[in-house]
N, C-alpha and C positions, 0 to 999 in steps of 0.2 A: 504494498500499499503506500502511493506516493506522500511528501508531505505536505502537498497541497490539499489532499482531501482531508485532513486530521484538523479538528477545531480545538483553539484552545479557550478554557471558559474566558467569560468577558459580558459586558453590558449587552452586547448585541443578542449573545447567544441566550441567556436567559431571560431578555425581552421576546424574542420569537417562541420559548417554551413557554412563556406565562401565556401570551397570547393565541397559540395553538391549542393549548388546557384550555383556556376561557371558551374557545372556539367549541370543543367536545362537549363542555358544560353547559352552553348553550343550547348544543341539539337537543342534548339529554333532558333539562330543565323544560323545552318546548314539549319536547313530546310527553313528557308525562302531565305536565299542564292542561295538555289539549286533548291526549287519547288515555292518561292515568296509566294502571299496569296491563293494559291489554298488549302491549309489545308493538311490534313493528305495523305501521299505518297499511291499510290494503291500497288505500287511492294514494298517489303521486302528488295529491295537491294540497296535502295540509300542509301547517303554517311550519314544522320542523324540514320540511323539504325546502320551502321556499328559502327559508333560512339559510340551508346547506349551498341553494344555486349562491346566495348572495355573498356566504363565506368564500366560495370559490373562486367567485369574481373578486372581490376583494385582494386574497390571497394571490390570483395569479396578476390581479396590479402591481402589488409589492413585489414579485417575483421579475416581472418586467421592468420594474424599475431599478432591481439590483444588477442586471444586465445592463442596463442601461448606466449605469454608473460604474460598471466594471464592480463593484464590492464583490462580487460572485458570478463564477465563471459555469457556464452548463455544464460542462462535462466534470466539474468537481462535485455536483450535485447528484450525477447519473444520468443528465440527459446526452449521452452517446451511444455508439455501437459496439464499444468496446465492453464483453462481457455478457452481451445479451443473449447469444445461443448457449454458454457458461452457466448464465442464471436459468435459463428455461432447461436446460439438463439437469441440474442439481434440483430444480424446481418438480420435477418429475416424482421425485421421492413423495411428494406431497400432492402433487394435481392429481396423479392417477388414482391412487388411492382412497383420497379425500373426495374426489368424483363419484367413484363406483361405490361407496359407502353412502353418499348421500341420495344417490339414486336407487339405490338397494332398499334404502329406509322408507324413501317416497314412494314405491311398488310395494312393499310388503304392507306398510300401513295403510295402502288405499288412499295417500294423499292425492297421487295422480293415477289416472288410468292409463296415460300414455305422452306421449312428448307433443304439444302442441305446435304450430308454427309461433307463438309467442315466444317461447324458450329460444328458437332459431335466432330469431329477432332480437333479445336479450343477450344473448351468448357474443357477439361482437361489438356491442353496445357498450356492454358493462363495463370492460376493460377502460374506457376515459372515465367512469367514477373511480373503478381501481386505480388508475393513475394519480386521480386527485387526493384521494386518502391516505394511497402507498410515499407521496410526496410530503403529506403532514405528518406521519408517521417517521418516513426513513430520514427526510431532511431537516426539518424542524425537530423533530424530537429527537430519534438516533442519533442523529450525526452532531445534534447540539450536545448529547449527552457525554461525546467522549472525552472532552475535558475533565467530566467530573466522575463517571465512571469507565475504567481502563479497561476492565473485564468485559470481553464482546457478550459473553453468555449472561452477566447481570445487566447488559442493555436490552439485549431480546429477552429476556423474561420481563422487566419495566415495560418493554414498549407493546408485549403480548399484553399483559395485564392492562394497561389504560386501552389498547384496542379493544379488548373485550368489554370494558365498562362502558366505552362510547356505545356499547349495542344495548343497553340496559334499557327496559325491563325485557327483553325478548332474551331469555335465559339459555334456550338452545339456541341461539347466534352469538351469546356470551362463551358457551362452551366449546362453540366451533371456532371461534376467531382467535380464542386464546393460543391454542397450538399453532394457527395458521400463522399470527402476527410475530411470534416467537422465530418459526422456521424461515418465514420471508425477510424478516430482521437479519437473521445469522446470513440468507444469501446474500443480502444486500450489502452487508458490512465485506464478505469475501469478495464481490464482482463488481458492486459498484455501477448496476445498472438499473434505474428507476422504471424504463420501459417494461423490460421483464417482470419486475415488481407488480407491474399494473396489470399486466396481461394473466398473472398467475390469480391475483386479486381478484380482477374479474369474472375469470372461468369458474373459479370458486364459489365468487357469490352469485353469480346467475343459477349456480346449480344447486343451491341453499336456498335462496328464493323461492324457486321452483318444485323442489321435491322433499325439501325438508320443511318452510314455511306454508307450500301449497298456493302461494300467490302467483301471480302472474305479468307483471309488470310490463314484458314486452308485448304484450296482447293489449294493454292500457295504449301504449306508444303507438302500438297499427290503428289503433281506435281514433286517436288523436291527431294523426298523420292522416286519416283519413278525410277527420273534419277540416284539415286544414286544405287539403287538395281541393273538395268538395266545394 
């Protein structure tokens, strides 16, 4: 790992950590205030989802400013081609058994009767949302923790815990996201490719939504697109 990828503890890293943690707390607080303990909302137009879109826009603007001011280089935070295939190869140890287990759960419990068109819509789209979340986890959290927690295993466990808590109160997702967060953080620390982290997150998330939660946001996207073009 090159020295340019390491982060020394400082005011900026602390501010980024605090702000991204507040973003996560804001999402959970909105979900609890709007939907109580019901867990992940079935509709995509809930206040917490609108909050998420606003948060993505704000963090994207901040990242764009960092690039323009040259305070951060894209390659240093994983926006690069190096390590992509190696990350995906390592991620197969999580992706293949993880997706297989969730599909088996969905079919066995009767959560789904088959694979709908909505799933195939969500599968290539969800990595975009996965990229946004992994940017928060790997760049704003894990990378900034390097100056405070030297051992990668400790950072991975902490990131996994925070990733899990961000899905409260959907306890099934909390159980699934903890090991996923730990594993993806370990992969990112080794190969430093955020694109691959987003793909792994997206494929796992799409499968969890459909086969574990029994939700079909891909179908909602299709219905929304039909309304737009009609």
